[in-house]
C-alpha beads as a LAMMPS data file, in Angstrom:
LAMMPS data file: protein, C-alpha beads

200 atoms
199 bonds

1 atom types
1 bond types

-500.0 500.0 xlo xhi
-500.0 500.0 ylo yhi
-500.0 500.0 zlo zhi

Masses

1 110.0

Atoms # bond

1 1 1 0.162 -0.046 -0.178
2 1 1 1.329 3.566 -1.028
3 1 1 1.885 6.324 1.443
4 1 1 -1.192 8.162 -0.303
5 1 1 -3.478 4.918 0.171
6 1 1 -2.254 4.631 3.767
7 1 1 -3.076 8.334 4.471
8 1 1 -6.521 7.962 2.803
9 1 1 -7.460 4.959 4.536
10 1 1 -6.445 6.111 8.049
11 1 1 -7.366 9.807 7.700
12 1 1 -10.444 9.974 5.169
13 1 1 -12.014 6.427 4.490
14 1 1 -13.523 5.707 8.085
15 1 1 -14.944 9.211 8.540
16 1 1 -16.219 9.210 4.818
17 1 1 -18.000 6.146 5.456
18 1 1 -19.626 6.989 8.717
19 1 1 -20.828 10.332 7.313
20 1 1 -21.923 9.055 4.360
21 1 1 -24.001 6.141 6.244
22 1 1 -25.669 8.862 7.988
23 1 1 -26.686 10.777 5.330
24 1 1 -27.934 7.755 3.352
25 1 1 -30.025 6.262 6.223
26 1 1 -31.875 9.232 6.637
27 1 1 -33.004 9.233 2.676
28 1 1 -34.483 5.726 2.662
29 1 1 -37.983 5.337 3.559
30 1 1 -39.176 3.036 6.240
31 1 1 -39.209 -0.846 5.774
32 1 1 -37.952 -0.424 2.201
33 1 1 -36.583 -3.404 0.235
34 1 1 -33.546 -1.877 -1.549
35 1 1 -31.122 -2.792 -4.092
36 1 1 -27.627 -1.471 -3.896
37 1 1 -26.059 -1.274 -7.256
38 1 1 -22.381 -1.449 -7.599
39 1 1 -22.064 -2.100 -3.927
40 1 1 -18.594 -3.318 -3.806
41 1 1 -18.026 -5.345 -0.449
42 1 1 -21.467 -4.198 0.535
43 1 1 -20.217 -2.263 3.544
44 1 1 -22.335 0.747 3.077
45 1 1 -25.453 -1.461 2.880
46 1 1 -24.381 -3.586 5.993
47 1 1 -23.954 -0.333 8.045
48 1 1 -27.017 1.191 6.743
49 1 1 -28.858 -2.011 7.876
50 1 1 -27.434 -1.656 11.259
51 1 1 -28.690 1.625 11.797
52 1 1 -31.919 0.932 10.159
53 1 1 -32.861 -2.616 10.655
54 1 1 -36.159 -2.080 9.254
55 1 1 -34.781 -1.857 5.779
56 1 1 -33.730 -4.849 3.735
57 1 1 -30.483 -4.395 1.448
58 1 1 -28.854 -6.535 -1.065
59 1 1 -26.287 -6.057 -3.557
60 1 1 -25.103 -6.273 -7.202
61 1 1 -21.842 -5.575 -8.684
62 1 1 -19.494 -6.349 -11.622
63 1 1 -16.824 -7.582 -9.555
64 1 1 -17.736 -9.870 -6.706
65 1 1 -15.166 -9.649 -4.089
66 1 1 -14.240 -12.827 -2.039
67 1 1 -15.442 -11.497 1.364
68 1 1 -18.644 -9.260 1.218
69 1 1 -20.654 -7.660 4.137
70 1 1 -24.155 -8.327 2.398
71 1 1 -25.334 -10.826 -0.243
72 1 1 -23.998 -9.568 -3.587
73 1 1 -24.753 -10.833 -6.991
74 1 1 -22.681 -10.440 -10.129
75 1 1 -24.057 -8.272 -13.070
76 1 1 -22.731 -7.072 -16.353
77 1 1 -22.909 -3.311 -15.271
78 1 1 -25.867 -2.397 -17.658
79 1 1 -28.690 -4.766 -16.972
80 1 1 -29.858 -5.215 -13.407
81 1 1 -30.688 -9.052 -13.278
82 1 1 -34.256 -8.588 -11.317
83 1 1 -37.670 -8.211 -12.804
84 1 1 -39.584 -4.974 -13.119
85 1 1 -40.710 -3.420 -9.742
86 1 1 -38.672 -5.996 -7.857
87 1 1 -37.518 -3.520 -5.053
88 1 1 -39.087 -0.448 -3.436
89 1 1 -35.769 1.709 -4.034
90 1 1 -32.437 1.392 -5.882
91 1 1 -29.280 2.903 -4.457
92 1 1 -26.109 4.079 -6.149
93 1 1 -23.062 5.101 -4.014
94 1 1 -20.479 6.723 -6.011
95 1 1 -21.175 4.296 -8.933
96 1 1 -22.614 6.318 -11.967
97 1 1 -19.643 8.183 -12.792
98 1 1 -17.848 5.160 -13.181
99 1 1 -19.949 4.186 -16.067
100 1 1 -19.422 5.354 -19.722
101 1 1 -23.233 6.190 -19.949
102 1 1 -25.066 6.640 -16.582
103 1 1 -28.345 6.790 -18.269
104 1 1 -28.360 3.183 -19.003
105 1 1 -28.250 2.410 -15.106
106 1 1 -30.531 5.273 -14.455
107 1 1 -33.221 3.735 -16.876
108 1 1 -32.697 0.086 -15.172
109 1 1 -33.185 1.740 -11.754
110 1 1 -36.381 3.223 -12.838
111 1 1 -37.336 -0.208 -14.282
112 1 1 -36.721 -2.334 -10.989
113 1 1 -37.694 0.303 -8.402
114 1 1 -41.200 1.117 -7.398
115 1 1 -40.793 3.989 -5.259
116 1 1 -37.433 5.765 -5.193
117 1 1 -33.984 5.933 -6.185
118 1 1 -31.252 7.145 -3.833
119 1 1 -27.810 8.404 -5.269
120 1 1 -24.587 9.654 -3.870
121 1 1 -22.349 11.087 -6.463
122 1 1 -20.406 14.066 -7.743
123 1 1 -20.941 17.560 -9.352
124 1 1 -18.664 18.897 -11.693
125 1 1 -19.010 22.462 -10.392
126 1 1 -16.445 24.867 -8.938
127 1 1 -12.847 25.640 -9.283
128 1 1 -10.780 22.721 -10.629
129 1 1 -13.566 20.246 -9.957
130 1 1 -12.224 17.986 -12.747
131 1 1 -8.772 17.364 -11.564
132 1 1 -10.004 17.303 -7.727
133 1 1 -12.535 14.644 -8.632
134 1 1 -9.972 12.588 -10.644
135 1 1 -7.567 12.681 -7.832
136 1 1 -10.093 11.465 -5.333
137 1 1 -11.252 8.752 -7.715
138 1 1 -7.915 7.618 -8.428
139 1 1 -6.766 7.309 -4.788
140 1 1 -9.960 5.916 -3.584
141 1 1 -10.442 3.109 -6.633
142 1 1 -7.297 2.561 -8.426
143 1 1 -6.125 -0.255 -6.313
144 1 1 -9.535 -1.925 -6.470
145 1 1 -9.365 -2.304 -10.210
146 1 1 -12.687 -0.064 -10.542
147 1 1 -13.192 1.368 -13.929
148 1 1 -12.109 4.935 -14.041
149 1 1 -13.534 6.740 -16.985
150 1 1 -13.873 9.945 -15.051
151 1 1 -17.376 10.546 -16.189
152 1 1 -18.477 13.517 -14.043
153 1 1 -21.564 15.843 -14.598
154 1 1 -22.296 19.431 -13.547
155 1 1 -25.602 19.710 -11.432
156 1 1 -27.492 20.821 -14.454
157 1 1 -26.765 17.709 -16.385
158 1 1 -27.951 15.431 -13.379
159 1 1 -31.208 17.305 -13.055
160 1 1 -31.811 16.772 -17.041
161 1 1 -30.966 13.189 -16.522
162 1 1 -33.502 12.757 -13.803
163 1 1 -36.051 14.562 -15.791
164 1 1 -35.558 12.520 -18.609
165 1 1 -36.362 9.210 -16.890
166 1 1 -39.188 10.990 -15.019
167 1 1 -37.390 10.854 -11.625
168 1 1 -38.465 13.792 -9.208
169 1 1 -36.007 15.195 -6.783
170 1 1 -37.323 14.771 -3.321
171 1 1 -34.299 15.503 -1.338
172 1 1 -31.072 16.972 -2.499
173 1 1 -28.027 17.607 -0.029
174 1 1 -24.702 18.953 -1.040
175 1 1 -23.012 19.802 2.116
176 1 1 -22.193 16.432 3.256
177 1 1 -18.830 17.383 5.478
178 1 1 -17.428 13.974 4.370
179 1 1 -13.661 15.156 5.064
180 1 1 -11.862 16.333 8.225
181 1 1 -10.146 19.665 8.255
182 1 1 -8.082 20.935 6.355
183 1 1 -8.825 18.032 3.586
184 1 1 -12.413 19.594 3.490
185 1 1 -11.313 22.900 2.243
186 1 1 -10.160 20.955 -0.963
187 1 1 -12.424 17.786 -1.155
188 1 1 -15.654 18.949 0.101
189 1 1 -16.638 22.192 -1.416
190 1 1 -19.460 21.693 -3.784
191 1 1 -18.273 18.336 -5.426
192 1 1 -20.727 15.993 -3.739
193 1 1 -24.184 15.324 -3.238
194 1 1 -26.693 12.833 -2.057
195 1 1 -30.511 12.789 -3.457
196 1 1 -33.550 10.721 -3.023
197 1 1 -35.668 10.641 -6.277
198 1 1 -39.222 9.686 -6.333
199 1 1 -41.155 7.872 -8.998
200 1 1 -44.504 9.001 -10.236

Bonds

1 1 1 2
2 1 2 3
3 1 3 4
4 1 4 5
5 1 5 6
6 1 6 7
7 1 7 8
8 1 8 9
9 1 9 10
10 1 10 11
11 1 11 12
12 1 12 13
13 1 13 14
14 1 14 15
15 1 15 16
16 1 16 17
17 1 17 18
18 1 18 19
19 1 19 20
20 1 20 21
21 1 21 22
22 1 22 23
23 1 23 24
24 1 24 25
25 1 25 26
26 1 26 27
27 1 27 28
28 1 28 29
29 1 29 30
30 1 30 31
31 1 31 32
32 1 32 33
33 1 33 34
34 1 34 35
35 1 35 36
36 1 36 37
37 1 37 38
38 1 38 39
39 1 39 40
40 1 40 41
41 1 41 42
42 1 42 43
43 1 43 44
44 1 44 45
45 1 45 46
46 1 46 47
47 1 47 48
48 1 48 49
49 1 49 50
50 1 50 51
51 1 51 52
52 1 52 53
53 1 53 54
54 1 54 55
55 1 55 56
56 1 56 57
57 1 57 58
58 1 58 59
59 1 59 60
60 1 60 61
61 1 61 62
62 1 62 63
63 1 63 64
64 1 64 65
65 1 65 66
66 1 66 67
67 1 67 68
68 1 68 69
69 1 69 70
70 1 70 71
71 1 71 72
72 1 72 73
73 1 73 74
74 1 74 75
75 1 75 76
76 1 76 77
77 1 77 78
78 1 78 79
79 1 79 80
80 1 80 81
81 1 81 82
82 1 82 83
83 1 83 84
84 1 84 85
85 1 85 86
86 1 86 87
87 1 87 88
88 1 88 89
89 1 89 90
90 1 90 91
91 1 91 92
92 1 92 93
93 1 93 94
94 1 94 95
95 1 95 96
96 1 96 97
97 1 97 98
98 1 98 99
99 1 99 100
100 1 100 101
101 1 101 102
102 1 102 103
103 1 103 104
104 1 104 105
105 1 105 106
106 1 106 107
107 1 107 108
108 1 108 109
109 1 109 110
110 1 110 111
111 1 111 112
112 1 112 113
113 1 113 114
114 1 114 115
115 1 115 116
116 1 116 117
117 1 117 118
118 1 118 119
119 1 119 120
120 1 120 121
121 1 121 122
122 1 122 123
123 1 123 124
124 1 124 125
125 1 125 126
126 1 126 127
127 1 127 128
128 1 128 129
129 1 129 130
130 1 130 131
131 1 131 132
132 1 132 133
133 1 133 134
134 1 134 135
135 1 135 136
136 1 136 137
137 1 137 138
138 1 138 139
139 1 139 140
140 1 140 141
141 1 141 142
142 1 142 143
143 1 143 144
144 1 144 145
145 1 145 146
146 1 146 147
147 1 147 148
148 1 148 149
149 1 149 150
150 1 150 151
151 1 151 152
152 1 152 153
153 1 153 154
154 1 154 155
155 1 155 156
156 1 156 157
157 1 157 158
158 1 158 159
159 1 159 160
160 1 160 161
161 1 161 162
162 1 162 163
163 1 163 164
164 1 164 165
165 1 165 166
166 1 166 167
167 1 167 168
168 1 168 169
169 1 169 170
170 1 170 171
171 1 171 172
172 1 172 173
173 1 173 174
174 1 174 175
175 1 175 176
176 1 176 177
177 1 177 178
178 1 178 179
179 1 179 180
180 1 180 181
181 1 181 182
182 1 182 183
183 1 183 184
184 1 184 185
185 1 185 186
186 1 186 187
187 1 187 188
188 1 188 189
189 1 189 190
190 1 190 191
191 1 191 192
192 1 192 193
193 1 193 194
194 1 194 195
195 1 195 196
196 1 196 197
197 1 197 198
198 1 198 199
199 1 199 200
């Protein structure tokens, strides 16, 4: 593990996970059955489940790791292997910017979800947003062999995409406080959001 990876793991990762879990747990409606798409080892879903035992979470990912915190099914990265309306909601945590075309998975989420979609991702807004997001992505994901197309959208493009698949923004939070001081001055800013999108 490189020095940068050691610093990221010890200084950033644990806080980021804890803060994101708090945000996500607040967005998911009561007693929901949720599919976590691109869940990795399922840590986020597992911790959300500990905070919210009323929620039933399972995951899918293109790379199923040898050890996972929840049940994880392999999928091809484009077609969610579940029937229409199989879940109350779908969750994407820093997944859509790793795809060449996020619209494919957004449409799939709308197909399999009955009520809502929860997303944590990035907005390409603000000074040096692109290089900063690329650095964060590389440090956090390169060692996991995750695809890094660096496909970031400004907030306007996200909102257009949601409208195109008939998702309505129910909650949008952009001040997440993911990073400790002084890293927050560079890596928080307007670069992150969590939202819950409601289906008609």
